[in-house]
PDB file of all heavy atoms in Angstrom:
ATOM      1  N   MET A   1     251.762   7.293 291.752  1.00  0.00           N
ATOM      2  CA  MET A   1     250.677   6.928 292.638  1.00  0.00           C
ATOM      3  C   MET A   1     250.001   5.683 292.041  1.00  0.00           C
ATOM      4  O   MET A   1     249.813   5.582 290.847  1.00  0.00           O
ATOM      5  CB  MET A   1     249.708   8.097 292.703  1.00  0.00           C
ATOM      6  CG  MET A   1     248.719   7.956 293.805  1.00  0.00           C
ATOM      7  SD  MET A   1     247.603   9.364 294.135  1.00  0.00           S
ATOM      8  CE  MET A   1     248.327  10.765 293.444  1.00  0.00           C
ATOM      9  N   SER A   2     249.661   4.764 292.919  1.00  0.00           N
ATOM     10  CA  SER A   2     249.072   3.532 292.424  1.00  0.00           C
ATOM     11  C   SER A   2     247.636   3.756 291.969  1.00  0.00           C
ATOM     12  O   SER A   2     246.973   4.716 292.342  1.00  0.00           O
ATOM     13  CB  SER A   2     249.141   2.459 293.518  1.00  0.00           C
ATOM     14  OG  SER A   2     248.194   2.729 294.518  1.00  0.00           O
ATOM     15  N   LEU A   3     247.143   2.815 291.232  1.00  0.00           N
ATOM     16  CA  LEU A   3     245.773   2.874 290.715  1.00  0.00           C
ATOM     17  C   LEU A   3     244.746   2.808 291.882  1.00  0.00           C
ATOM     18  O   LEU A   3     243.768   3.541 291.882  1.00  0.00           O
ATOM     19  CB  LEU A   3     245.518   1.754 289.707  1.00  0.00           C
ATOM     20  CG  LEU A   3     244.132   1.691 289.127  1.00  0.00           C
ATOM     21  CD1 LEU A   3     243.846   2.956 288.322  1.00  0.00           C
ATOM     22  CD2 LEU A   3     243.978   0.441 288.301  1.00  0.00           C
ATOM     23  N   ILE A   4     245.021   1.965 292.848  1.00  0.00           N
ATOM     24  CA  ILE A   4     244.088   1.856 293.987  1.00  0.00           C
ATOM     25  C   ILE A   4     244.045   3.128 294.777  1.00  0.00           C
ATOM     26  O   ILE A   4     242.953   3.599 295.176  1.00  0.00           O
ATOM     27  CB  ILE A   4     244.499   0.667 294.888  1.00  0.00           C
ATOM     28  CG1 ILE A   4     244.335  -0.636 294.133  1.00  0.00           C
ATOM     29  CG2 ILE A   4     243.688   0.642 296.192  1.00  0.00           C
ATOM     30  CD1 ILE A   4     244.801  -1.880 294.831  1.00  0.00           C
ATOM     31  N   THR A   5     245.186   3.760 294.991  1.00  0.00           N
ATOM     32  CA  THR A   5     245.230   5.059 295.700  1.00  0.00           C
ATOM     33  C   THR A   5     244.486   6.112 294.921  1.00  0.00           C
ATOM     34  O   THR A   5     243.732   6.875 295.523  1.00  0.00           O
ATOM     35  CB  THR A   5     246.681   5.460 295.911  1.00  0.00           C
ATOM     36  OG1 THR A   5     247.358   4.433 296.637  1.00  0.00           O
ATOM     37  CG2 THR A   5     246.759   6.757 296.710  1.00  0.00           C
ATOM     38  N   SER A   6     244.684   6.183 293.656  1.00  0.00           N
ATOM     39  CA  SER A   6     243.992   7.174 292.826  1.00  0.00           C
ATOM     40  C   SER A   6     242.485   6.960 292.839  1.00  0.00           C
ATOM     41  O   SER A   6     241.707   7.915 292.980  1.00  0.00           O
ATOM     42  CB  SER A   6     244.509   7.120 291.383  1.00  0.00           C
ATOM     43  OG  SER A   6     245.848   7.412 291.309  1.00  0.00           O
ATOM     44  N   LEU A   7     242.045   5.763 292.695  1.00  0.00           N
ATOM     45  CA  LEU A   7     240.623   5.467 292.686  1.00  0.00           C
ATOM     46  C   LEU A   7     239.982   5.751 294.054  1.00  0.00           C
ATOM     47  O   LEU A   7     238.872   6.285 294.156  1.00  0.00           O
ATOM     48  CB  LEU A   7     240.363   4.013 292.287  1.00  0.00           C
ATOM     49  CG  LEU A   7     240.684   3.665 290.847  1.00  0.00           C
ATOM     50  CD1 LEU A   7     240.537   2.181 290.603  1.00  0.00           C
ATOM     51  CD2 LEU A   7     239.797   4.455 289.898  1.00  0.00           C
ATOM     52  N   THR A   8     240.685   5.392 295.146  1.00  0.00           N
ATOM     53  CA  THR A   8     240.182   5.688 296.475  1.00  0.00           C
ATOM     54  C   THR A   8     240.061   7.181 296.726  1.00  0.00           C
ATOM     55  O   THR A   8     239.072   7.680 297.265  1.00  0.00           O
ATOM     56  CB  THR A   8     241.080   5.044 297.543  1.00  0.00           C
ATOM     57  OG1 THR A   8     241.218   3.639 297.278  1.00  0.00           O
ATOM     58  CG2 THR A   8     240.556   5.280 298.930  1.00  0.00           C
ATOM     59  N   ARG A   9     241.094   7.952 296.296  1.00  0.00           N
ATOM     60  CA  ARG A   9     241.053   9.394 296.437  1.00  0.00           C
ATOM     61  C   ARG A   9     239.903   9.977 295.667  1.00  0.00           C
ATOM     62  O   ARG A   9     239.143  10.852 296.167  1.00  0.00           O
ATOM     63  CB  ARG A   9     242.373  10.018 295.972  1.00  0.00           C
ATOM     64  CG  ARG A   9     242.384  11.513 296.063  1.00  0.00           C
ATOM     65  CD  ARG A   9     243.634  12.144 295.544  1.00  0.00           C
ATOM     66  NE  ARG A   9     244.183  11.590 294.328  1.00  0.00           N
ATOM     67  CZ  ARG A   9     243.698  11.900 293.093  1.00  0.00           C
ATOM     68  NH1 ARG A   9     242.733  12.747 292.977  1.00  0.00           N
ATOM     69  NH2 ARG A   9     244.251  11.380 292.012  1.00  0.00           N
ATOM     70  N   MET A  10     239.663   9.522 294.456  1.00  0.00           N
ATOM     71  CA  MET A  10     238.564  10.056 293.608  1.00  0.00           C
ATOM     72  C   MET A  10     237.226   9.707 294.234  1.00  0.00           C
ATOM     73  O   MET A  10     236.316  10.503 294.220  1.00  0.00           O
ATOM     74  CB  MET A  10     238.651   9.491 292.177  1.00  0.00           C
ATOM     75  CG  MET A  10     239.748  10.139 291.359  1.00  0.00           C
ATOM     76  SD  MET A  10     239.716   9.713 289.646  1.00  0.00           S
ATOM     77  CE  MET A  10     240.318   7.996 289.669  1.00  0.00           C
ATOM     78  N   TRP A  11     237.114   8.508 294.843  1.00  0.00           N
ATOM     79  CA  TRP A  11     235.841   8.105 295.436  1.00  0.00           C
ATOM     80  C   TRP A  11     235.560   8.911 296.734  1.00  0.00           C
ATOM     81  O   TRP A  11     234.450   9.343 296.948  1.00  0.00           O
ATOM     82  CB  TRP A  11     235.897   6.606 295.761  1.00  0.00           C
ATOM     83  CG  TRP A  11     234.668   6.107 296.457  1.00  0.00           C
ATOM     84  CD1 TRP A  11     233.420   6.004 295.908  1.00  0.00           C
ATOM     85  CD2 TRP A  11     234.559   5.680 297.795  1.00  0.00           C
ATOM     86  NE1 TRP A  11     232.559   5.508 296.853  1.00  0.00           N
ATOM     87  CE2 TRP A  11     233.232   5.309 298.019  1.00  0.00           C
ATOM     88  CE3 TRP A  11     235.495   5.590 298.862  1.00  0.00           C
ATOM     89  CZ2 TRP A  11     232.806   4.846 299.263  1.00  0.00           C
ATOM     90  CZ3 TRP A  11     235.012   5.122 300.078  1.00  0.00           C
ATOM     91  CH2 TRP A  11     233.715   4.771 300.244  1.00  0.00           C
ATOM     92  N   LEU A  12     236.610   9.183 297.529  1.00  0.00           N
ATOM     93  CA  LEU A  12     236.436   9.886 298.755  1.00  0.00           C
ATOM     94  C   LEU A  12     236.212  11.393 298.582  1.00  0.00           C
ATOM     95  O   LEU A  12     235.431  12.020 299.270  1.00  0.00           O
ATOM     96  CB  LEU A  12     237.621   9.680 299.692  1.00  0.00           C
ATOM     97  CG  LEU A  12     237.767   8.280 300.299  1.00  0.00           C
ATOM     98  CD1 LEU A  12     239.067   8.139 301.033  1.00  0.00           C
ATOM     99  CD2 LEU A  12     236.588   7.966 301.209  1.00  0.00           C
ATOM    100  N   THR A  13     236.929  11.967 297.638  1.00  0.00           N
ATOM    101  CA  THR A  13     236.841  13.430 297.424  1.00  0.00           C
ATOM    102  C   THR A  13     235.874  13.827 296.324  1.00  0.00           C
ATOM    103  O   THR A  13     235.579  15.002 296.144  1.00  0.00           O
ATOM    104  CB  THR A  13     238.231  14.014 297.112  1.00  0.00           C
ATOM    105  OG1 THR A  13     238.694  13.432 295.901  1.00  0.00           O
ATOM    106  CG2 THR A  13     239.209  13.764 298.236  1.00  0.00           C
ATOM    107  N   ARG A  14     235.397  12.866 295.588  1.00  0.00           N
ATOM    108  CA  ARG A  14     234.464  13.108 294.464  1.00  0.00           C
ATOM    109  C   ARG A  14     235.046  14.039 293.439  1.00  0.00           C
ATOM    110  O   ARG A  14     234.331  14.838 292.823  1.00  0.00           O
ATOM    111  CB  ARG A  14     233.149  13.666 294.958  1.00  0.00           C
ATOM    112  CG  ARG A  14     232.451  12.845 296.025  1.00  0.00           C
ATOM    113  CD  ARG A  14     231.845  11.604 295.443  1.00  0.00           C
ATOM    114  NE  ARG A  14     230.965  10.949 296.373  1.00  0.00           N
ATOM    115  CZ  ARG A  14     231.145   9.741 296.831  1.00  0.00           C
ATOM    116  NH1 ARG A  14     232.164   9.041 296.436  1.00  0.00           N
ATOM    117  NH2 ARG A  14     230.316   9.206 297.691  1.00  0.00           N
ATOM    118  N   THR A  15     236.353  13.966 293.209  1.00  0.00           N
ATOM    119  CA  THR A  15     237.030  14.783 292.220  1.00  0.00           C
ATOM    120  C   THR A  15     238.243  14.061 291.659  1.00  0.00           C
ATOM    121  O   THR A  15     238.785  13.160 292.321  1.00  0.00           O
ATOM    122  CB  THR A  15     237.457  16.146 292.763  1.00  0.00           C
ATOM    123  OG1 THR A  15     238.015  16.939 291.728  1.00  0.00           O
ATOM    124  CG2 THR A  15     238.434  16.043 293.900  1.00  0.00           C
ATOM    125  N   ILE A  16     238.679  14.418 290.481  1.00  0.00           N
ATOM    126  CA  ILE A  16     239.890  13.832 289.918  1.00  0.00           C
ATOM    127  C   ILE A  16     241.114  14.650 290.209  1.00  0.00           C
ATOM    128  O   ILE A  16     242.246  14.216 289.985  1.00  0.00           O
ATOM    129  CB  ILE A  16     239.756  13.591 288.398  1.00  0.00           C
ATOM    130  CG1 ILE A  16     239.522  14.924 287.681  1.00  0.00           C
ATOM    131  CG2 ILE A  16     238.644  12.610 288.107  1.00  0.00           C
ATOM    132  CD1 ILE A  16     239.631  14.792 286.158  1.00  0.00           C
ATOM    133  N   HIS A  17     240.946  15.859 290.767  1.00  0.00           N
ATOM    134  CA  HIS A  17     242.042  16.743 291.077  1.00  0.00           C
ATOM    135  C   HIS A  17     242.742  16.302 292.364  1.00  0.00           C
ATOM    136  O   HIS A  17     242.076  15.866 293.288  1.00  0.00           O
ATOM    137  CB  HIS A  17     241.582  18.176 291.223  1.00  0.00           C
ATOM    138  CG  HIS A  17     240.876  18.699 289.982  1.00  0.00           C
ATOM    139  ND1 HIS A  17     241.539  18.927 288.790  1.00  0.00           N
ATOM    140  CD2 HIS A  17     239.563  18.983 289.738  1.00  0.00           C
ATOM    141  CE1 HIS A  17     240.667  19.314 287.893  1.00  0.00           C
ATOM    142  NE2 HIS A  17     239.483  19.390 288.464  1.00  0.00           N
ATOM    143  N   PRO A  18     244.046  16.435 292.441  1.00  0.00           N
ATOM    144  CA  PRO A  18     244.748  16.033 293.674  1.00  0.00           C
ATOM    145  C   PRO A  18     244.402  16.965 294.822  1.00  0.00           C
ATOM    146  O   PRO A  18     244.092  18.139 294.644  1.00  0.00           O
ATOM    147  CB  PRO A  18     246.216  16.138 293.289  1.00  0.00           C
ATOM    148  CG  PRO A  18     246.255  17.044 292.161  1.00  0.00           C
ATOM    149  CD  PRO A  18     244.950  16.913 291.405  1.00  0.00           C
ATOM    150  N   PHE A  19     244.447  16.402 296.006  1.00  0.00           N
ATOM    151  CA  PHE A  19     244.170  17.179 297.222  1.00  0.00           C
ATOM    152  C   PHE A  19     245.423  17.947 297.627  1.00  0.00           C
ATOM    153  O   PHE A  19     246.483  17.388 297.761  1.00  0.00           O
ATOM    154  CB  PHE A  19     243.763  16.222 298.348  1.00  0.00           C
ATOM    155  CG  PHE A  19     243.390  16.908 299.605  1.00  0.00           C
ATOM    156  CD1 PHE A  19     242.157  17.519 299.752  1.00  0.00           C
ATOM    157  CD2 PHE A  19     244.271  16.962 300.685  1.00  0.00           C
ATOM    158  CE1 PHE A  19     241.810  18.160 300.916  1.00  0.00           C
ATOM    159  CE2 PHE A  19     243.935  17.580 301.836  1.00  0.00           C
ATOM    160  CZ  PHE A  19     242.683  18.194 301.984  1.00  0.00           C
ATOM    161  N   THR A  20     245.282  19.243 297.769  1.00  0.00           N
ATOM    162  CA  THR A  20     246.437  20.073 298.173  1.00  0.00           C
ATOM    163  C   THR A  20     246.059  20.932 299.381  1.00  0.00           C
ATOM    164  O   THR A  20     244.916  21.385 299.517  1.00  0.00           O
ATOM    165  CB  THR A  20     246.882  21.010 297.030  1.00  0.00           C
ATOM    166  OG1 THR A  20     245.769  21.825 296.646  1.00  0.00           O
ATOM    167  CG2 THR A  20     247.342  20.222 295.817  1.00  0.00           C
ATOM    168  N   LEU A  21     247.062  21.114 300.240  1.00  0.00           N
ATOM    169  CA  LEU A  21     246.856  21.967 301.416  1.00  0.00           C
ATOM    170  C   LEU A  21     247.383  23.351 301.052  1.00  0.00           C
ATOM    171  O   LEU A  21     248.497  23.492 300.551  1.00  0.00           O
ATOM    172  CB  LEU A  21     247.627  21.426 302.619  1.00  0.00           C
ATOM    173  CG  LEU A  21     247.150  20.056 303.128  1.00  0.00           C
ATOM    174  CD1 LEU A  21     248.074  19.552 304.204  1.00  0.00           C
ATOM    175  CD2 LEU A  21     245.749  20.137 303.623  1.00  0.00           C
ATOM    176  N   LYS A  22     246.580  24.353 301.349  1.00  0.00           N
ATOM    177  CA  LYS A  22     246.994  25.733 301.065  1.00  0.00           C
ATOM    178  C   LYS A  22     247.124  26.523 302.367  1.00  0.00           C
ATOM    179  O   LYS A  22     246.351  26.318 303.299  1.00  0.00           O
ATOM    180  CB  LYS A  22     245.945  26.423 300.176  1.00  0.00           C
ATOM    181  CG  LYS A  22     245.857  25.793 298.811  1.00  0.00           C
ATOM    182  CD  LYS A  22     244.883  26.521 297.925  1.00  0.00           C
ATOM    183  CE  LYS A  22     244.818  25.876 296.572  1.00  0.00           C
ATOM    184  NZ  LYS A  22     243.861  26.565 295.677  1.00  0.00           N
ATOM    185  N   ASN A  23     248.068  27.413 302.406  1.00  0.00           N
ATOM    186  CA  ASN A  23     248.334  28.204 303.581  1.00  0.00           C
ATOM    187  C   ASN A  23     247.906  29.648 303.334  1.00  0.00           C
ATOM    188  O   ASN A  23     248.622  30.585 303.588  1.00  0.00           O
ATOM    189  CB  ASN A  23     249.832  28.153 303.869  1.00  0.00           C
ATOM    190  CG  ASN A  23     250.173  28.537 305.286  1.00  0.00           C
ATOM    191  OD1 ASN A  23     249.303  28.643 306.091  1.00  0.00           O
ATOM    192  ND2 ASN A  23     251.440  28.740 305.560  1.00  0.00           N
ATOM    193  N   GLU A  24     246.670  29.816 302.836  1.00  0.00           N
ATOM    194  CA  GLU A  24     246.234  31.158 302.428  1.00  0.00           C
ATOM    195  C   GLU A  24     245.543  31.948 303.509  1.00  0.00           C
ATOM    196  O   GLU A  24     245.334  33.129 303.398  1.00  0.00           O
ATOM    197  CB  GLU A  24     245.305  31.024 301.235  1.00  0.00           C
ATOM    198  CG  GLU A  24     244.062  30.234 301.501  1.00  0.00           C
ATOM    199  CD  GLU A  24     243.254  29.961 300.239  1.00  0.00           C
ATOM    200  OE1 GLU A  24     243.854  29.826 299.173  1.00  0.00           O
ATOM    201  OE2 GLU A  24     242.029  29.833 300.370  1.00  0.00           O
ATOM    202  N   TYR A  25     245.152  31.321 304.599  1.00  0.00           N
ATOM    203  CA  TYR A  25     244.392  32.012 305.632  1.00  0.00           C
ATOM    204  C   TYR A  25     245.273  32.596 306.762  1.00  0.00           C
ATOM    205  O   TYR A  25     244.810  33.377 307.547  1.00  0.00           O
ATOM    206  CB  TYR A  25     243.367  31.100 306.251  1.00  0.00           C
ATOM    207  CG  TYR A  25     242.299  30.684 305.271  1.00  0.00           C
ATOM    208  CD1 TYR A  25     242.228  29.423 304.779  1.00  0.00           C
ATOM    209  CD2 TYR A  25     241.351  31.633 304.822  1.00  0.00           C
ATOM    210  CE1 TYR A  25     241.254  29.061 303.837  1.00  0.00           C
ATOM    211  CE2 TYR A  25     240.387  31.271 303.917  1.00  0.00           C
ATOM    212  CZ  TYR A  25     240.332  29.989 303.444  1.00  0.00           C
ATOM    213  OH  TYR A  25     239.387  29.641 302.527  1.00  0.00           O
ATOM    214  N   ASP A  26     246.507  32.225 306.824  1.00  0.00           N
ATOM    215  CA  ASP A  26     247.376  32.712 307.904  1.00  0.00           C
ATOM    216  C   ASP A  26     247.550  34.216 307.860  1.00  0.00           C
ATOM    217  O   ASP A  26     247.698  34.895 308.879  1.00  0.00           O
ATOM    218  CB  ASP A  26     248.785  32.049 307.832  1.00  0.00           C
ATOM    219  CG  ASP A  26     248.720  30.600 308.327  1.00  0.00           C
ATOM    220  OD1 ASP A  26     247.733  30.258 308.939  1.00  0.00           O
ATOM    221  OD2 ASP A  26     249.673  29.874 308.085  1.00  0.00           O
ATOM    222  N   GLU A  27     247.525  34.802 306.670  1.00  0.00           N
ATOM    223  CA  GLU A  27     247.711  36.246 306.558  1.00  0.00           C
ATOM    224  C   GLU A  27     246.433  37.023 306.884  1.00  0.00           C
ATOM    225  O   GLU A  27     246.500  38.207 307.210  1.00  0.00           O
ATOM    226  CB  GLU A  27     248.160  36.575 305.143  1.00  0.00           C
ATOM    227  CG  GLU A  27     249.515  36.021 304.791  1.00  0.00           C
ATOM    228  CD  GLU A  27     249.907  36.260 303.341  1.00  0.00           C
ATOM    229  OE1 GLU A  27     249.173  37.001 302.664  1.00  0.00           O
ATOM    230  OE2 GLU A  27     250.918  35.718 302.918  1.00  0.00           O
ATOM    231  N   LEU A  28     245.290  36.362 306.856  1.00  0.00           N
ATOM    232  CA  LEU A  28     244.028  37.055 307.055  1.00  0.00           C
ATOM    233  C   LEU A  28     243.610  37.086 308.550  1.00  0.00           C
ATOM    234  O   LEU A  28     242.772  37.884 308.924  1.00  0.00           O
ATOM    235  CB  LEU A  28     242.917  36.344 306.262  1.00  0.00           C
ATOM    236  CG  LEU A  28     243.116  36.281 304.757  1.00  0.00           C
ATOM    237  CD1 LEU A  28     241.988  35.474 304.116  1.00  0.00           C
ATOM    238  CD2 LEU A  28     243.180  37.663 304.171  1.00  0.00           C
ATOM    239  N   LEU A  29     244.180  36.207 309.355  1.00  0.00           N
ATOM    240  CA  LEU A  29     243.793  36.157 310.774  1.00  0.00           C
ATOM    241  C   LEU A  29     244.541  37.225 311.583  1.00  0.00           C
ATOM    242  O   LEU A  29     245.726  37.397 311.451  1.00  0.00           O
ATOM    243  CB  LEU A  29     244.102  34.785 311.337  1.00  0.00           C
ATOM    244  CG  LEU A  29     243.346  33.633 310.731  1.00  0.00           C
ATOM    245  CD1 LEU A  29     243.805  32.320 311.328  1.00  0.00           C
ATOM    246  CD2 LEU A  29     241.826  33.790 310.953  1.00  0.00           C
ATOM    247  N   PRO A  30     243.771  37.999 312.396  1.00  0.00           N
ATOM    248  CA  PRO A  30     244.415  39.099 313.163  1.00  0.00           C
ATOM    249  C   PRO A  30     245.090  38.579 314.438  1.00  0.00           C
ATOM    250  O   PRO A  30     244.594  38.781 315.554  1.00  0.00           O
ATOM    251  CB  PRO A  30     243.240  40.010 313.487  1.00  0.00           C
ATOM    252  CG  PRO A  30     242.064  39.072 313.553  1.00  0.00           C
ATOM    253  CD  PRO A  30     242.318  37.997 312.577  1.00  0.00           C
ATOM    254  N   PHE A  31     246.260  37.956 314.277  1.00  0.00           N
ATOM    255  CA  PHE A  31     246.952  37.426 315.440  1.00  0.00           C
ATOM    256  C   PHE A  31     247.467  38.535 316.378  1.00  0.00           C
ATOM    257  O   PHE A  31     247.585  38.337 317.583  1.00  0.00           O
ATOM    258  CB  PHE A  31     248.130  36.570 315.050  1.00  0.00           C
ATOM    259  CG  PHE A  31     247.718  35.267 314.388  1.00  0.00           C
ATOM    260  CD1 PHE A  31     248.040  34.999 313.088  1.00  0.00           C
ATOM    261  CD2 PHE A  31     247.040  34.309 315.122  1.00  0.00           C
ATOM    262  CE1 PHE A  31     247.687  33.797 312.476  1.00  0.00           C
ATOM    263  CE2 PHE A  31     246.660  33.103 314.549  1.00  0.00           C
ATOM    264  CZ  PHE A  31     246.978  32.875 313.221  1.00  0.00           C
ATOM    265  N   ASP A  32     247.718  39.697 315.840  1.00  0.00           N
ATOM    266  CA  ASP A  32     248.229  40.814 316.647  1.00  0.00           C
ATOM    267  C   ASP A  32     247.171  41.350 317.606  1.00  0.00           C
ATOM    268  O   ASP A  32     247.504  41.943 318.630  1.00  0.00           O
ATOM    269  CB  ASP A  32     248.718  41.933 315.754  1.00  0.00           C
ATOM    270  CG  ASP A  32     249.935  41.512 314.941  1.00  0.00           C
ATOM    271  OD1 ASP A  32     250.630  40.588 315.351  1.00  0.00           O
ATOM    272  OD2 ASP A  32     250.124  42.128 313.861  1.00  0.00           O
ATOM    273  N   GLU A  33     245.894  41.143 317.294  1.00  0.00           N
ATOM    274  CA  GLU A  33     244.818  41.667 318.110  1.00  0.00           C
ATOM    275  C   GLU A  33     244.471  40.744 319.279  1.00  0.00           C
ATOM    276  O   GLU A  33     243.657  41.075 320.160  1.00  0.00           O
ATOM    277  CB  GLU A  33     243.589  41.902 317.260  1.00  0.00           C
ATOM    278  CG  GLU A  33     243.795  42.955 316.199  1.00  0.00           C
ATOM    279  CD  GLU A  33     242.613  43.088 315.257  1.00  0.00           C
ATOM    280  OE1 GLU A  33     241.545  42.469 315.538  1.00  0.00           O
ATOM    281  OE2 GLU A  33     242.729  43.807 314.252  1.00  0.00           O
ATOM    282  N   CYS A  34     245.013  39.519 319.328  1.00  0.00           N
ATOM    283  CA  CYS A  34     244.722  38.574 320.394  1.00  0.00           C
ATOM    284  C   CYS A  34     245.414  39.017 321.691  1.00  0.00           C
ATOM    285  O   CYS A  34     246.633  39.208 321.709  1.00  0.00           O
ATOM    286  CB  CYS A  34     245.188  37.182 319.999  1.00  0.00           C
ATOM    287  SG  CYS A  34     244.306  36.461 318.647  1.00  0.00           S
ATOM    288  N   GLU A  35     244.631  39.141 322.747  1.00  0.00           N
ATOM    289  CA  GLU A  35     245.240  39.547 324.047  1.00  0.00           C
ATOM    290  C   GLU A  35     245.865  38.372 324.731  1.00  0.00           C
ATOM    291  O   GLU A  35     246.950  38.461 325.286  1.00  0.00           O
ATOM    292  CB  GLU A  35     244.151  40.184 324.923  1.00  0.00           C
ATOM    293  CG  GLU A  35     243.654  41.498 324.390  1.00  0.00           C
ATOM    294  CD  GLU A  35     242.578  42.069 325.275  1.00  0.00           C
ATOM    295  OE1 GLU A  35     242.463  41.628 326.450  1.00  0.00           O
ATOM    296  OE2 GLU A  35     241.867  42.984 324.812  1.00  0.00           O
ATOM    297  N   LYS A  36     245.184  37.230 324.762  1.00  0.00           N
ATOM    298  CA  LYS A  36     245.679  36.059 325.448  1.00  0.00           C
ATOM    299  C   LYS A  36     245.516  34.831 324.534  1.00  0.00           C
ATOM    300  O   LYS A  36     244.555  34.076 324.682  1.00  0.00           O
ATOM    301  CB  LYS A  36     244.936  35.800 326.738  1.00  0.00           C
ATOM    302  CG  LYS A  36     245.103  36.901 327.791  1.00  0.00           C
ATOM    303  CD  LYS A  36     244.374  36.558 329.055  1.00  0.00           C
ATOM    304  CE  LYS A  36     244.534  37.630 330.099  1.00  0.00           C
ATOM    305  NZ  LYS A  36     243.815  37.330 331.311  1.00  0.00           N
ATOM    306  N   PRO A  37     246.431  34.630 323.609  1.00  0.00           N
ATOM    307  CA  PRO A  37     246.314  33.453 322.741  1.00  0.00           C
ATOM    308  C   PRO A  37     246.483  32.167 323.554  1.00  0.00           C
ATOM    309  O   PRO A  37     247.208  32.146 324.542  1.00  0.00           O
ATOM    310  CB  PRO A  37     247.417  33.647 321.723  1.00  0.00           C
ATOM    311  CG  PRO A  37     248.388  34.552 322.362  1.00  0.00           C
ATOM    312  CD  PRO A  37     247.611  35.410 323.297  1.00  0.00           C
ATOM    313  N   GLY A  38     245.833  31.111 323.151  1.00  0.00           N
ATOM    314  CA  GLY A  38     245.898  29.874 323.860  1.00  0.00           C
ATOM    315  C   GLY A  38     246.489  28.783 323.004  1.00  0.00           C
ATOM    316  O   GLY A  38     246.717  28.913 321.819  1.00  0.00           O
ATOM    317  N   LEU A  39     246.794  27.656 323.626  1.00  0.00           N
ATOM    318  CA  LEU A  39     247.314  26.501 322.934  1.00  0.00           C
ATOM    319  C   LEU A  39     246.508  25.278 323.334  1.00  0.00           C
ATOM    320  O   LEU A  39     246.294  25.041 324.544  1.00  0.00           O
ATOM    321  CB  LEU A  39     248.801  26.303 323.310  1.00  0.00           C
ATOM    322  CG  LEU A  39     249.481  25.066 322.769  1.00  0.00           C
ATOM    323  CD1 LEU A  39     249.600  25.170 321.240  1.00  0.00           C
ATOM    324  CD2 LEU A  39     250.848  24.905 323.371  1.00  0.00           C
ATOM    325  N   TYR A  40     246.039  24.519 322.359  1.00  0.00           N
ATOM    326  CA  TYR A  40     245.253  23.316 322.630  1.00  0.00           C
ATOM    327  C   TYR A  40     246.164  22.100 322.352  1.00  0.00           C
ATOM    328  O   TYR A  40     246.741  22.001 321.281  1.00  0.00           O
ATOM    329  CB  TYR A  40     244.013  23.261 321.742  1.00  0.00           C
ATOM    330  CG  TYR A  40     243.267  21.977 321.807  1.00  0.00           C
ATOM    331  CD1 TYR A  40     242.440  21.684 322.880  1.00  0.00           C
ATOM    332  CD2 TYR A  40     243.414  20.994 320.831  1.00  0.00           C
ATOM    333  CE1 TYR A  40     241.742  20.508 322.973  1.00  0.00           C
ATOM    334  CE2 TYR A  40     242.756  19.788 320.919  1.00  0.00           C
ATOM    335  CZ  TYR A  40     241.915  19.561 321.983  1.00  0.00           C
ATOM    336  OH  TYR A  40     241.234  18.372 322.061  1.00  0.00           O
ATOM    337  N   ILE A  41     246.275  21.214 323.325  1.00  0.00           N
ATOM    338  CA  ILE A  41     247.010  19.954 323.178  1.00  0.00           C
ATOM    339  C   ILE A  41     246.053  18.836 323.439  1.00  0.00           C
ATOM    340  O   ILE A  41     245.398  18.800 324.485  1.00  0.00           O
ATOM    341  CB  ILE A  41     248.210  19.906 324.170  1.00  0.00           C
ATOM    342  CG1 ILE A  41     249.157  21.045 323.885  1.00  0.00           C
ATOM    343  CG2 ILE A  41     248.914  18.580 324.040  1.00  0.00           C
ATOM    344  CD1 ILE A  41     250.283  21.160 324.889  1.00  0.00           C
ATOM    345  N   HIS A  42     245.970  17.916 322.482  1.00  0.00           N
ATOM    346  CA  HIS A  42     245.058  16.778 322.642  1.00  0.00           C
ATOM    347  C   HIS A  42     245.878  15.539 322.940  1.00  0.00           C
ATOM    348  O   HIS A  42     246.807  15.146 322.254  1.00  0.00           O
ATOM    349  CB  HIS A  42     244.290  16.547 321.306  1.00  0.00           C
ATOM    350  CG  HIS A  42     243.393  15.350 321.333  1.00  0.00           C
ATOM    351  ND1 HIS A  42     242.201  15.390 321.989  1.00  0.00           N
ATOM    352  CD2 HIS A  42     243.566  14.093 320.883  1.00  0.00           C
ATOM    353  CE1 HIS A  42     241.617  14.205 321.891  1.00  0.00           C
ATOM    354  NE2 HIS A  42     242.421  13.432 321.222  1.00  0.00           N
ATOM    355  N   ILE A  43     245.544  14.888 324.084  1.00  0.00           N
ATOM    356  CA  ILE A  43     246.197  13.657 324.491  1.00  0.00           C
ATOM    357  C   ILE A  43     245.150  12.549 324.461  1.00  0.00           C
ATOM    358  O   ILE A  43     244.239  12.504 325.289  1.00  0.00           O
ATOM    359  CB  ILE A  43     246.796  13.768 325.907  1.00  0.00           C
ATOM    360  CG1 ILE A  43     247.810  14.905 325.942  1.00  0.00           C
ATOM    361  CG2 ILE A  43     247.435  12.450 326.323  1.00  0.00           C
ATOM    362  CD1 ILE A  43     248.331  15.235 327.334  1.00  0.00           C
ATOM    363  N   PRO A  44     245.189  11.674 323.452  1.00  0.00           N
ATOM    364  CA  PRO A  44     244.152  10.661 323.320  1.00  0.00           C
ATOM    365  C   PRO A  44     244.274   9.591 324.406  1.00  0.00           C
ATOM    366  O   PRO A  44     245.390   9.301 324.874  1.00  0.00           O
ATOM    367  CB  PRO A  44     244.405  10.077 321.935  1.00  0.00           C
ATOM    368  CG  PRO A  44     245.851  10.341 321.657  1.00  0.00           C
ATOM    369  CD  PRO A  44     246.173  11.621 322.374  1.00  0.00           C
ATOM    370  N   PHE A  45     243.143   9.049 324.765  1.00  0.00           N
ATOM    371  CA  PHE A  45     243.132   7.948 325.755  1.00  0.00           C
ATOM    372  C   PHE A  45     243.400   6.639 324.992  1.00  0.00           C
ATOM    373  O   PHE A  45     242.924   6.406 323.908  1.00  0.00           O
ATOM    374  CB  PHE A  45     241.777   7.855 326.444  1.00  0.00           C
ATOM    375  CG  PHE A  45     241.529   8.995 327.357  1.00  0.00           C
ATOM    376  CD1 PHE A  45     240.691  10.029 326.959  1.00  0.00           C
ATOM    377  CD2 PHE A  45     242.100   9.040 328.618  1.00  0.00           C
ATOM    378  CE1 PHE A  45     240.439  11.089 327.791  1.00  0.00           C
ATOM    379  CE2 PHE A  45     241.859  10.099 329.475  1.00  0.00           C
ATOM    380  CZ  PHE A  45     241.048  11.124 329.045  1.00  0.00           C
ATOM    381  N   LEU A  46     244.204   5.794 325.598  1.00  0.00           N
ATOM    382  CA  LEU A  46     244.556   4.518 324.962  1.00  0.00           C
ATOM    383  C   LEU A  46     243.708   3.403 325.487  1.00  0.00           C
ATOM    384  O   LEU A  46     243.267   3.252 326.525  1.00  0.00           O
ATOM    385  CB  LEU A  46     246.049   4.194 325.184  1.00  0.00           C
ATOM    386  CG  LEU A  46     246.983   5.243 324.561  1.00  0.00           C
ATOM    387  CD1 LEU A  46     248.406   4.868 324.923  1.00  0.00           C
ATOM    388  CD2 LEU A  46     246.855   5.278 323.074  1.00  0.00           C
TER     389      LEU A  46
END
């Protein structure tokens, strides 16, 4: 990772630790209890 990228990340996140995405909430959500699940699709205007 370049120095500029590292410094920008530290400035934006206020931490020196790398940003990681965790998939820990998928098991906690009661998807089986949803009667009518929906889907959201976003189409941006140009």
